[in-house]
KELOZA-766397 format. One record per residue: x, y negated, z of N, C-alpha, C in turn. Coordinates in pm, whole numbers, padded with zeros to 5 digits, always signed. Each point is the difference from the previous one (the first is absolute). Layout:
XYZXYZXYZ...
# end
This chain:
+07129-04085+17966+00014-00070+00127+00097-00116-00019-00039-00121+00044+00084-00117-00016+00073-00029+00130+00123+00048+00012+00076-00026+00121+00054-00142-00002+00013-00058+00122+00058-00132+00011+00143+00007-00051+00038-00090-00088+00129+00006-00065+00042-00140-00040+00121-00016-00056+00041-00132-00047-00093-00057-00106-00077+00085-00068-00099-00048-00096-00109-00072+00078-00009-00132-00022-00089-00081+00081-00141-00006-00059-00093-00045+00081-00140-00010-00041-00022-00136-00066-00043-00004-00126-00019-00130-00067-00120-00076+00057+00018-00131+00011-00107-00089+00046-00038-00090-00118-00122+00020-00052-00049-00076-00114-00085-00115+00051+00028-00121-00046-00078-00118+00037-00101-00028-00110-00128-00003+00038-00110-00020-00094-00058-00139+00023+00016-00090-00100-00040-00139+00017-00092-00042-00114-00058-00117+00017-00093-00052-00100-00104-00088+00066-00054-00093-00075-00098-00092+00058-00135+00070+00022-00083-00065+00079-00130+00056+00037-00079+00041-00124-00054+00123+00003-00082+00048-00108+00074+00063-00115+00132+00008+00009+00077+00056-00112-00015+00150-00011-00029+00067+00113-00018+00145-00002+00102+00077+00080+00063-00065+00098+00103+00068+00081-00058+00117+00078-00113-00023+00068-00059+00106+00080-00049+00114-00088-00055-00033-00116-00042+00104-00095+00119+00084-00043+00113-00066-00024+00120+00072-00039+00049+00089+00113-00001-00050+00122+00043+00081+00114-00091+00121+00017-00130-00021-00011-00094+00112+00007+00031+00104-00108+00029-00047-00120+00031+00091-00110+00125+00082+00033+00103-00066+00052+00124+00071+00035-00026+00103+00110-00081-00037+00098-00028+00090+00111-00071+00127-00046-00089-00015-00098-00082+00113-00041+00055+00076-00121+00098-00055-00066+00053+00065-00120+00153+00009+00005+00053+00016+00119+00145+00003+00018+00063+00136-00017-00076+00098-00047+00056+00132-00024+00053+00067+00124-00063-00026+00114+00044+00061+00124+00103-00082+00076+00039-00114-00055+00096-00086+00069-00063-00058+00126+00074+00007+00110-00051-00054+00127+00038-00147+00009-00099-00087-00008+00022-00144-00007-00033-00064+00133+00095-00075+00052-00027-00084+00116-00036-00139-00048-00098-00062+00062-00047-00130-00046+00007-00102+00112+00047-00118-00033-00004-00116+00090-00086-00103-00070-00114-00032+00059-00097-00087-00067-00053-00104+00097-00051-00111-00056-00059-00105+00080-00144+00032+00039-00073+00050-00095-00141+00032+00026-00033+00126-00076-00014+00111+00073-00020+00126-00072-00145+00046+00002-00093-00094+00008-00140+00039+00004-00045+00078-00121+00061-00024-00116-00043+00067-00123+00087+00121-00033+00087+00040+00092+00087+00114-00029-00052+00126+00069-00129+00005+00023-00067+00121+00047+00058+00053+00130-00029-00074+00108+00046+00042+00132-00059+00134+00038-00121+00028-00048-00062+00129+00032+00082+00116-00053+00060-00019-00116+00083+00106-00056+00122+00024+00087+00056-00105+00058+00116+00016+00087-00035+00079+00124-00121-00016+00049-00040+00066+00122-00020+00150-00017-00006+00050-00122-00021+00142-00024+00114+00082+00059+00123-00050-00010+00117+00069+00057+00069-00096+00095+00025+00044+00122+00058-00088+00100+00133-00059-00042+00079+00075-00078+00132-00050-00037-00007-00125-00086-00105-00013-00081-00005-00112-00092-00016-00133+00071-00051+00003+00123-00010-00124+00076+00136-00061+00024+00105+00081+00000+00135-00050+00025+00070-00045-00127-00065+00017-00115+00068-00039-00124-00055-00130-00055-00076-00074+00081-00048-00131-00040+00016-00097+00114+00053-00118-00031+00014-00107+00098-00087-00115-00046-00089-00044+00086-00090-00110-00033+00049-00129+00064+00000-00107-00079+00033-00132+00052-00121-00089-00021-00073-00024+00106-00119-00082-00012+00026-00144+00037+00126-00042+00000+00035-00133+00050+00053-00091-00108-00053+00013-00120+00036-00094-00105+00108+00049-00092+00061-00093-00071+00098+00032-00102+00122+00068+00060+00040+00111-00059+00109+00080+00055+00130-00079+00012+00034-00078-00103+00128-00069+00003+00001-00114+00101-00118-00043+00047-00007-00103+00104-00023+00061+00138-00066+00116+00003-00041+00059+00127+00113+00074+00070+00093+00056-00075+00108+00078+00060+00132-00039-00063+00110+00030+00071+00131-00020-00057+00062+00137-00024+00126+00001-00043+00064+00127-00037+00007+00096+00118+00026-00052+00120+00011+00089+00116-00135+00062+00033-00108-00076-00015-00133+00055+00024-00037+00102-00107+00037-00030-00124-00027+00096-00107+00071+00131+00028+00119-00006+00058+00074+00121+00033-00078+00090+00096-00079-00060+00089-00081+00079+00092-00099+00086-00078-00064-00062-00099-00097+00073-00081+00070+00104-00088+00114-00038-00057+00074+00095-00085+00049+00119+00082+00042-00026+00122+00046+00109+00086-00114+00096+00030-00117-00054+00024-00115+00085+00028-00032+00092-00117+00011-00053-00121-00036+00077-00119+00109+00099-00042+00125-00031+00031+00110+00080-00055+00066+00091+00101-00043-00003+00124+00065+00082+00102-00015+00148-00036+00111+00074-00016-00007+00142-00037-00063+00083+00111-00064+00108-00039-00056+00097+00094+00070+00133-00025+00074+00048+00102+00078+00122-00016+00093-00009-00122+00064-00117-00016+00096-00024-00107-00064+00006-00138-00130-00024-00007-00072+00000-00127-00069-00134-00018+00020-00062-00116-00070-00126-00029-00150+00026-00007-00078-00083+00069-00145+00011-00005-00059-00083-00113+00080-00089-00057-00045-00091-00105+00098+00005-00116-00050-00008-00122+00085-00001-00119+00026-00140-00052-00096-00091+00016+00013-00136-00051-00090-00090+00085+00039-00125+00013-00080-00099+00073-00040-00111-00096-00127-00040+00006-00049-00110-00082-00047-00111+00093+00055-00119-00016-00045-00118+00074-00095-00078-00090-00126-00005+00039-00095-00082-00076-00010-00136+00067+00049-00101-00066+00000-00135+00056-00135-00065-00019-00026-00101+00082-00122-00076-00020+00013-00083-00127-00112-00054-00046+00000-00074-00125+00077-00130+00005+00037-00045+00120+00073-00127+00011+00145+00024+00042+00043+00126+00000+00135+00032+00045+00105-00054-00097+00118-00027+00053+00113-00045-00080+00088+00121-00030+00002+00049-00126+00076+00122-00031+00147-00007+00038+00063-00117-00018+00141-00012+00031+00027+00029+00147-00089-00045+00088+00018+00025+00142-00020+00148+00034-00096+00063-00068-00023+00143+00026+00121+00083-00043+00057-00032-00114+00119+00071-00046+00114-00023+00099+00017-00123+00042+00105-00031+00097-00015+00083+00127-00123+00016+00047-00024+00076+00123+00036+00147-00017-00033+00056-00115+00035+00140-00024+00151+00017-00008+00067-00092-00070+00144+00009-00013+00072-00023+00132-00061-00081+00087+00062-00030+00129-00031+00105+00106-00077+00100-00035-00037+00104+00096+00124+00072+00052+00000+00027+00130+00108+00077+00061-00031+00150+00002-00114+00037-00055-00038+00142+00000+00084+00074-00105+00086+00094+00042+00085+00070-00096-00075+00100-00086-00127+00025+00030-00075+00102-00074-00072-00057-00121+00003-00132-00021-00075-00060-00110+00093-00069-00098-00049-00015-00122+00073-00072-00105-00103-00077-00083+00043-00112-00052-00087-00082-00083-00050+00081-00120-00131-00002-00023-00059+00081-00106-00063-00080-00112+00016-00132+00001-00051-00081-00110-00111-00095+00040-00010-00110-00073-00107-00098+00017-00094+00012-00119-00124+00037+00028-00102+00017-00104-00100-00115+00011-00009-00079-00104-00093-00114-00003-00120+00037-00086-00121-00015+00056-00123+00033-00072-00064-00130-00049-00038-00002-00128-00057-00119-00063-00138+00033-00054-00096-00090+00019-00134+00014-00056+00000-00062-00140-00013+00084-00102+00005-00050-00137-00109-00103-00027-00122+00032+00045-00114-00086-00030+00010-00136+00069+00067-00005+00114+00010-00123+00078+00140-00058-00001+00084+00043-00093+00140-00042+00004+00015-00151-00013-00070-00060-00095+00012-00145-00020-00048-00076+00123-00112+00043+00057-00053-00068+00118+00094+00017+00119+00058+00120+00014+00094+00023+00110+00124-00087-00016+00051-00009-00121+00120-00080-00024-00026-00149+00025-00122-00045-00030-00034-00141+00024-00013-00028+00149-00060+00094+00073-00020-00018+00143+00126+00028+00079+00080+00096-00048+00121+00040+00070+00118-00003-00099+00058-00116-00024+00112-00009-00096+00118+00089+00038+00007+00036+00128+00112+00084+00045-00004+00141-00056-00110+00035-00069-00008+00133-00059+00114+00023-00100+00045-00105-00065+00112+00012-00094+00126+00047+00073+00024-00058+00117+00117+00039+00079-00016+00142+00053-00120+00037+00042-00025+00135+00049+00028+00103-00109-00043-00030-00121+00024+00092-00110+00150+00014-00027+00073-00109+00015+00143+00005-00022+00074+00084+00102-00058+00018+00119+00061+00082+00104-00033+00147-00014-00109+00031-00072-00053+00137-00002+00093+00096-00073-00004+00125+00044+00068+00109-00069-00094+00069-00098-00129-00001+00033-00104+00058-00085-00123-00089+00008-00061-00029-00113-00123-00078-00003-00111+00087-00057-00110+00011+00073-00117+00073-00046-00103-00103-00045-00023-00007-00130-00101-00092-00055-00133+00074+00003-00074-00024+00107-00120+00077+00031-00124-00061-00067-00106+00079-00005-00129-00041-00058+00015-00037-00147+00091+00070-00067+00026-00028-00141-00118+00033-00089-00092+00082+00051-00117+00039-00078-00107-00108-00002+00018-00106+00077-00104-00102+00013+00019-00118-00095+00100+00006-00085+00026-00110-00093+00015+00055-00141-00004-00088-00097+00018+00041-00139+00146+00038-00025+00024+00066-00111+00136+00038-00035+00090-00122-00013-00052-00104-00062+00079-00121-00019+00034-00066+00133-00098-00003+00090+00022-00060+00131+00101+00082+00080-00012+00131-00009+00093+00088+00072+00143-00020-00050+00015-00011-00131+00133-00023-00056+00058-00132+00046-00083-00104+00005+00046-00132+00043+00046+00004+00146-00078+00065+00085+00036+00008+00142+00128+00083+00017+00011+00109-00073+00120+00083+00009+00124-00079-00041-00011-00078-00105+00113-00082-00045+00040-00099+00109-00098-00061+00064+00029-00097+00106+00063+00068+00121-00051+00118+00035+00054+00073+00114+00143+00044-00027+00024+00054-00118+00135+00046-00034+00100-00116-00001-00044-00115-00044+00089-00116-00003+00038-00042+00142-00096+00009+00092+00027-00040+00138+00071+00108+00079-00025+00127-00038+00051+00112+00079+00145+00033-00032+00057-00062-00099+00140+00020-00036+00030+00148-00024+00077+00066+00088+00047+00135-00025-00097+00108+00046-00109-00036+00067-00088+00099+00060-00072+00085-00105-00031+00123+00038-00087+00084-00082-00143-00050+00013-00073-00002-00110-00138-00049+00000-00090+00108-00059-00105+00039+00075-00095+00101-00049-00141-00054+00019-00090+00043-00088-00141-00037+00013-00076+00111+00069-00113-00036+00061-00080+00099+00072-00145-00045+00004-00088+00097+00013-00141-00023+00028-00031+00066+00132-00072-00069+00085-00031+00050+00134+00128+00034+00078+00108-00070-00032+00129+00016+00069+00053+00142-00008-00036+00073-00102+00044+00140-00013+00131+00006-00077+00107+00023+00072+00130+00024-00062+00051+00134+00049+00091+00058-00073+00056+00129+00039+00087-00020+00123-00029+00067+00113+00083-00016+00119+00147+00032-00023+00030+00087-00100+00139+00034-00029+00081-00122-00045-00069-00104-00043+00070-00122-00036+00061-00066+00124-00064+00017+00116+00043-00065+00123+00086+00088+00089-00030+00130+00002+00073+00089+00090-00012+00143-00050+00083+00087+00055-00003+00141-00038-00117+00069+00068-00087+00062-00079-00112+00075+00055+00050+00138+00041-00026+00039+00122+00056+00123+00054-00111+00103+00021+00012+00117-00059-00102+00104+00020-00016+00033+00148-00124+00003+00046-00028+00025+00141+00058+00133+00046+00000+00100-00089+00043+00134+00041+00147+00002+00042+00080-00100-00042+00142+00001+00030+00029-00057+00138-00099-00057+00067+00028-00068+00124-00093+00046+00110+00042-00023+00123-00087+00020+00113-00008-00132+00074-00101-00011+00087-00013-00124+00075-00132-00067-00031+00003-00131-00012-00119-00080-00014-00074+00027-00130-00132-00006+00004-00081+00019-00119-00001-00126-00085-00016+00018-00130-00017-00114-00088-00149-00023-00021-00036-00115-00062-00140-00024-00032-00051+00102-00098+00086+00048-00088-00042+00103-00095-00047+00124+00073+00071+00036+00108-00040+00117+00077-00141-00018+00055-00028-00120+00051-00131-00026+00058-00111+00008-00102+00026-00055-00117-00108-00010-00099-00026+00130-00073+00084+00100+00020-00034+00132-00052-00119+00058+00077-00024-00057+00119-00109+00049+00084-00107-00107+00019-00003-00097-00092-00090-00113+00016-00104-00004-00111-00050+00115-00036-00107+00006-00098+00042-00035-00139+00133+00008-00027+00052-00029-00134-00044-00137-00050+00003-00097+00092-00032-00137-00039+00126-00084+00001+00011-00092-00092+00118-00086-00005-00021-00119+00091+00098-00088+00005-00006-00114+00090-00108-00100-00039-00046+00003-00123-00104-00095-00040-00137+00065-00007-00012+00125+00056-00128+00067+00004-00033+00078-00124+00083-00005-00101-00024+00074-00123+00054+00141+00011-00040+00090-00089+00055+00135+00004+00151-00004-00008+00064+00090+00074+00145+00003+00001+00051+00054-00132+00133-00015-00020+00059+00045-00125-00015+00149-00020-00004+00075+00111-00010+00145-00013-00133+00042-00060-00102-00089+00002-00130+00032-00057-00010-00038-00148+00101-00073-00049-00004-00039-00139+00025+00120-00089-00053+00000-00123+00015+00116-00089+00144+00044-00019+00096-00095-00002+00139+00038-00021+00077+00011+00130-00074+00005+00114+00066+00013+00129+00079-00123+00038-00027-00115-00060+00070-00123+00033+00124-00023-00082+00035+00094-00087+00123-00015-00076-00006-00121-00093-00119-00024-00058-00011-00114-00089+00023-00131+00073-00049-00009+00123+00019-00119+00082+00148-00020+00028+00068+00106+00039+00141-00011+00033+00083-00037-00122-00031+00062-00114+00075-00028-00121-00023-00144-00045-00122-00051+00021-00029-00138-00037+00082-00095+00085+00009+00025+00131+00079-00086+00087+00147+00007-00035+00047+00120-00034+00141+00017-00032+00037-00078-00126-00097-00020-00088+00028-00070-00125+00036-00146+00022-00024-00051+00122+00028-00140+00028+00149-00027+00018+00081+00104+00016+00143-00021+00016+00076+00112-00069+00131-00014-00008+00084+00100-00065+00102+00051+00101+00045+00122-00019+00105+00056+00083+00106+00064-00089+00124-00008+00044+00113+00056-00073+00072+00097+00093+00018+00123-00044+00074+00100+00078+00138+00018-00063+00102-00007+00083+00137+00012-00047+00073+00104+00084+00063+00097-00066+00078+00103+00067+00136+00012-00068+00104+00014+00082+00135+00015-00054+00079+00096+00086+00069+00094-00066+00090+00089+00072+00142-00056+00001+00017-00117-00059+00127-00073+00006-00016-00110+00103+00098-00013+00089-00008-00101+00105-00012-00140-00058-00057-00091+00079-00017-00137-00043+00118-00085+00045+00037-00095-00084+00106-00094+00036-00061-00108+00089+00052-00021+00121-00062-00096+00093-00009-00141-00057+00106-00047-00062-00001-00137-00052-00102-00014-00113-00005+00098-00086-00094-00008-00113-00144+00004+00050-00027+00087+00097-00137+00009+00052-00038-00129+00071+00090-00058+00077-00032-00126+00068-00023-00111-00101+00076+00000-00110-00023-00100-00104-00140+00016-00060-00042+00126-00017-00136+00026-00050-00103-00051+00100+00020+00029+00128-00096-00041+00102-00005-00152+00014+00115-00066-00014+00003-00145+00007-00081-00063-00113-00001+00063-00117-00067-00057-00115-00127+00072-00039-00062+00072+00095-00120+00076-00037-00108-00095-00051-00075+00045-00099-00087-00092-00075-00126-00039+00075-00063-00105-00049-00129-00042+00054-00100+00114-00014-00090+00010+00098-00104+00102-00004+00038+00132+00061+00128+00020+00032+00043+00124+00064-00024-00013+00149-00100+00072+00052-00043-00021+00138+00073+00090+00099+00010+00130-00030+00058+00093+00097+00103+00090-00066+00103+00036+00078+00096+00102-00040+00018+00093+00120-00009+00128-00026+00016+00098+00107+00080+00118-00053+00056+00078+00092+00073+00119-00041+00134+00011+00070+00091+00076-00063+00131+00028+00060+00109-00021-00104+00115-00049+00047+00112-00027-00088+00122+00079+00046+00068+00061-00097+00129+00064+00022+00108-00097-00046+00082-00048+00094+00108-00091-00034+00133+00074-00016-00005+00131-00009+00119+00078-00031+00112-00023+00097+00118-00037-00051+00117-00017+00085-00010-00120+00092-00100-00087-00023-00021-00113+00090-00038+00046+00139-00072+00109+00008-00037+00061+00128-00038+00145-00029+00092+00090+00023-00024+00140-00035-00089+00071+00101-00017-00059+00118-00075+00067+00106-00148-00033-00003-00038-00115-00057-00137-00047+00010-00062-00031-00136-00131+00020-00007-00079-00059-00107-00063-00125+00058-00047-00090-00086-00054-00128+00047-00146-00014-00043-00090+00004+00099-00141-00027-00029-00015-00149-00030-00084-00032-00098-00020-00137-00044-00141-00045+00039-00009-00119+00058-00129-00064+00025+00010-00142-00055-00063-00024-00114-00001-00133-00059-00144-00038-00029-00038-00119+00043-00134-00051-00027+00015-00148-00031-00049-00041-00118+00022-00138-00040+00150-00026-00006+00045-00101+00072+00142-00034+00003+00068+00050+00126-00069+00079+00079+00057+00057+00123+00064+00134-00034+00116+00027+00062+00073+00123-00029+00064+00054+00126-00009+00131+00016+00070+00066+00110+00040+00141-00043+00120+00042+00046+00049+00136-00021+00008+00072+00135-00026+00132-00005+00010+00085+00118+00089+00119-00030+00125-00001+00046+00085+00119-00021-00047+00115+00087-00002+00120-00056-00038+00118+00076+00076+00120-00055+00034+00096+00085+00081+00114-00045-00066+00074-00116+00082+00046-00092-00051+00076-00113-00060+00132+00048-00121+00034-00048-00053+00134+00027+00069+00102-00089-00019+00125+00031+00059+00105-00084-00064-00004-00138+00078+00035-00100-00053+00004-00136+00068-00100-00091-00058-00017-00119+00059-00085-00102-00007-00147+00042+00104-00075-00035+00005-00142+00031-00047-00080-00121-00111-00071+00017-00059-00075-00110-00034-00141+00046+00001-00093-00094-00064-00130+00019-00141+00012-00055-00098-00034+00083-00141+00008-00041-00069-00128+00043-00044-00078-00097-00062-00129+00028-00134-00012-00072-00092-00070+00064-00128-00035-00062-00016-00150+00010-00026-00065-00113-00020-00144-00006-00145-00027-00036-00066-00090+00074-00142-00026-00015-00022-00150-00020-00079-00035-00099-00027-00141-00023-00109-00020-00104-00018-00124-00039-00102-00036-00099+00066-00084-00109-00025+00036-00125+00058-00073-00111+00149+00023-00017+00048+00116+00043+00143+00031-00010+00027+00082-00126+00122-00004-00048+00042+00075-00118+00066+00129+00048-00076+00110+00000+00049+00126+00056+00124+00049-00073-00001-00008-00131+00114+00049-00078+00126-00079+00031-00014-00133+00009+00116-00084+00028+00055+00026+00140-00089+00019+00098+00043+00027+00137+00077+00132+00007-00053+00101-00067+00066+00130+00001+00139-00012-00063+00012-00076-00106+00129-00019-00067+00097-00074+00091-00048-00103+00069+00085-00078+00090+00050+00086+00116-00086+00085+00053+00042+00088+00108+00103+00101-00049-00021+00050-00121+00096+00094-00056+00139-00062-00013+00003-00130-00025+00129-00069-00012+00067-00022+00135-00071+00031+00107+00055-00016+00135+00074+00126+00047+00000+00105-00082+00072+00121+00039+00150-00030+00009+00065+00071+00089+00144-00022+00017+00078+00077-00106+00130-00026-00003+00088+00066-00096+00067+00124+00057-00032+00034+00125+00073+00108+00066-00023+00135-00064-00115+00017-00069-00026+00129-00064+00102+00029-00109+00052-00108-00058+00100+00016-00105+00141+00001+00056+00009-00006+00135+00130+00004+00065+00070-00133+00001-00072-00110-00028+00060-00131-00002-00032-00073+00128+00097-00035+00084-00028-00074+00123-00060-00135-00032-00085-00049+00093-00060-00131-00019+00107-00108-00005+00104+00012+00082+00107-00098+00004+00132+00076-00007+00063+00003-00118+00119+00081-00021+00113-00043+00092+00008-00128+00032+00112-00048+00080+00001+00057+00140-00119+00040+00051-00007+00054+00135-00022+00150-00001+00008+00063-00116-00032+00142-00010+00097+00086+00080+00122-00050+00025+00098+00080+00073-00039+00019+00145-00098-00075+00048-00041+00012+00139-00101+00112+00019-00041+00065-00108-00091+00112+00009+00076+00126+00038-00057+00078+00092+00068+00122+00041-00103+00108+00026+00042+00125-00002-00090+00112+00022-00032+00013+00148-00121+00052+00026-00040+00029+00136+00041+00141+00034+00080+00021+00106+00040+00136+00035-00122+00087+00032+00006+00124-00046-00102+00100+00033-00138-00037-00054-00010-00081-00102-00131-00033-00057-00056+00122-00070-00131+00021+00018-00063+00115-00064-00010-00026-00149-00020+00108-00075+00000-00012-00147-00111-00090-00049-00114-00001+00069-00114-00079-00047+00009-00147+00038+00099-00038+00082+00011-00137+00045+00099-00077-00088-00019-00134-00009+00098-00083-00068+00121-00015+00092+00115+00050-00041+00118-00009+00085+00068-00134-00026-00059-00104+00058+00046-00134-00030-00023-00090+00119+00103-00072+00042-00014-00103+00101-00004-00134-00073-00093-00089+00037-00010-00127-00072+00135-00074-00004+00037-00047-00118+00120-00081-00014-00033-00144+00039+00103-00084+00001-00023-00142+00029-00095-00059-00102+00015+00041-00127-00089-00050-00105-00143+00044+00023-00018+00127+00043-00134+00050+00029-00065-00081+00111+00076-00026+00105-00055-00074+00114-00038-00142-00040+00084-00064-00079-00032-00135-00045-00124-00001-00087-00013+00099-00083-00117+00007-00089-00129+00013+00080+00007+00059+00120-00119+00022+00082-00037-00121+00083+00082-00102+00003-00030-00115+00085-00136-00062-00032-00029-00013-00130-00129-00060-00037-00118+00081+00049+00014+00134+00000-00106+00087+00049-00014-00013+00151+00114+00002+00070-00002+00002+00146-00056-00129+00060-00003-00106-00079-00065-00124+00047-00147+00024+00031-00058+00099-00063-00144+00025+00015-00028+00125+00081+00098+00043+00078-00019+00107+00098-00008-00068+00136-00114+00013+00066-00018-00066+00129+00047+00093+00111+00106-00040+00070+00046+00076+00115-00101-00012+00113+00003+00097+00091-00097+00001+00109+00008-00126+00084+00121-00056+00009+00016-00119+00083-00027-00130-00072-00024+00008-00131-00021-00123-00077-00133-00063+00032-00005-00131-00006-00126-00071+00013-00056-00024-00139-00132+00001-00008-00063-00026-00129+00018-00146-00037-00005-00034-00128+00009-00140-00041-00110-00081+00066+00028-00127+00028-00096-00080+00075-00072-00103-00087+00012+00014-00131-00070-00093-00089-00060+00076-00115-00119-00043-00046-00066+00072-00109+00080-00001-00128+00084-00101-00019+00077-00005-00123+00094+00120-00011+00040+00058+00113+00093+00111-00003-00059+00121-00071-00131+00015+00008-00063+00115-00065-00032-00030-00145-00001-00127-00036-00045-00035-00132+00111-00051-00091+00124+00011+00046+00107-00040-00090+00052+00122-00071+00058-00018-00118+00054+00113-00074+00099+00078+00083+00005+00131-00020+00074+00087+00089+00148-00025+00000+00053-00064-00099+00145-00016-00004+00049-00136+00045-00091-00085+00052+00043-00133+00039+00057+00001+00138
# end
């Protein structure tokens, strides 16, 4: 069950010029999201199978249709908040939606869409990334007709080079080189029929763990085992769809990092400030040790956007557990860099010896708790982290650059 909590609902912006495959990608996410309940805001949803939505009354509330032209021109941030509120309003303190995808029209301006999401006053949502879809076969023609595609790629957090199966290997390599050059730090993945692993964009949540609104996966279990393109579903394949999933997963890499030693706040922030090109998402929990003995910090990082969510420690062992997801990343190097972010407290060495005298024991602390009140040095070390904790009264940044600048600027 997903209770409404400080963990916000990510809003993913899906952009790309006409014919690139945005709607195909959205359809793929809807039908292969592993039970994830996806809310969609779209300009024209004629191809997103309205009949399937009508099967369950609740699904009608998880899609917002905009038939009045380009989203970034048709509505402003306050109007977008109306749609976001409709999709994210909790029912009996339970989130009805796990993620929201905004499919922009082919003429939308990605920078404006990002700005609108960041300017949202809805406290239940958080920026979830800008995904730009590119047609490999038509890339040169698109760039000639729309020179602004270079700028769009530079804004993206993830680029999906779609229809890669329609060109020769040499042509695909040439287009990929051009896209990577324009996309700067973004992760770049190739796809056919816009099929990418949904886990690259958001956490897939098993349906059995939640109650509330049905996902598209739930509907299609009762839809004659047909997929969104009319072909047999993955469950009918000889390997039960595992080969399909493993093939999609091969398009990106993931790094799992666990530490029973607390992380040094300054070292971790330095790592986050300099995270390498191609690293798209970071998720998990961080133990900052004496920096905050009462809370662990959930991490939400996508592209160059970063946010921390402090929450009370649950009972049990205190660990830092992180998963890093990207394309073309060096897993071994990332793991080594994270290991270097561990603090020195395990060896009994204060982070700042000059302020160590300000550390004192907590009266009546239980044996399993750290009997430590943050020193002045601990508090100073946490300043960089706390910059990315959004208080309930804080306003979201009002410019797209705020989400796309390095986390330490």
